[in-house]
N, C-alpha and C positions, 0 to 999 in steps of 0.2 A: 282812403277810407277813414271815417271817424269812428271812434270807440267811445261809447257813453256808459256811465254807471248810474244806477238808481241808488239813492241813499235816503234813509229815513230817520237818522239820529246823528248826534254830534260825533260819536266815535266812527261811524261809517264815513261821515264827511271828512274827518281828519285822515283816515286811511285812503280815501279816494283822491285827496289832494296829492298824495305821494305815489299814486298808482300809475301815472302816465296817461290816464284817461283824457280824452279831448273835451268832454263836456259831462255835465251831471243832470240827472233828473232828481229833483228833491220832492219828497212826499211819501205817502199821500197827504195832501194838504187838507182835504175834506174826506168825509166818509165816502167810500166807493163800493159799488157792487160789481165792478168789472173784473176784479181780481180777488178770488176767494182767500188767498193767503196774504193779503195786504196787511201791513203794519197798522197800528192805531194812527189816526189822523194827527198830524203835527200842528195844524192850525196856522193861521197867517202870522201871528206874533212870533212863533218859534221859527217859521220860515224866514222872517226878517232877520232874526238873530243868526241863523245859519248862513244867510247871504253875507252878513258882515264878516264872516270868517272864511268865505269862499273866494277862490281866485280863478275859477274855471267858468266858462260860459254855462248857463244854467237854464233849464226848463222846469216849470212847475208841473207836477203830476198828481193825479188822484182826486176824483170827485169834482172836477172843475165843471161849472155850469155857466150858461150864458150870463147869469146874474153876477157871478163871481169874477168875470173877466175884468171889469172896471177896477175893482179893488186890487187884483193881481197886477194890473198894468202899472200901478203906482209904486211898486216895491223893488224894481230892478231886475226882474226876470228877463231873460233873453227870448223867452217864448213859453209855450205850454205844449204838453203832449196830452191828447184827449182820446177817449174811446167813445163813451156814451154820448157825449155832446154831439158827435158826428153820427153815430149809428142810430140815435133816436131822432135825428133831424130829418125833416121831410125833404130838404134840399142841401146836400153836402156842399155844393159850390157856394151857396149863399152863406152857410154857416162858416165856412173857411174864411170868407171875406169879412164876416163880422168879427171873427177871432183876430184876424190880422189888423183890423181897424182898432180894436180895443187894446191889443198888446203893444202896439207901436208907441 
């Protein structure tokens, strides 16, 4: 079984590195309506900086749209975790394929 942690700032990232977690979710990257208690968006620039100090497999989380996939695919994420992108899609299967094509 894998154990993942969500982190949204540098202090949480540092703690997570020492926690024994198998992977991290970093974000929210963008504003999100899926989680009412989400932290303030960190933005792509801060995500890049956090990835420089990260040694664990990482997925991006928070406010990810179809339009942001291309940008996120260029910064070294292992993947993305999405809610609205799928729940608001007319066809889950097609959207999953689009995500996979963009993140590789």
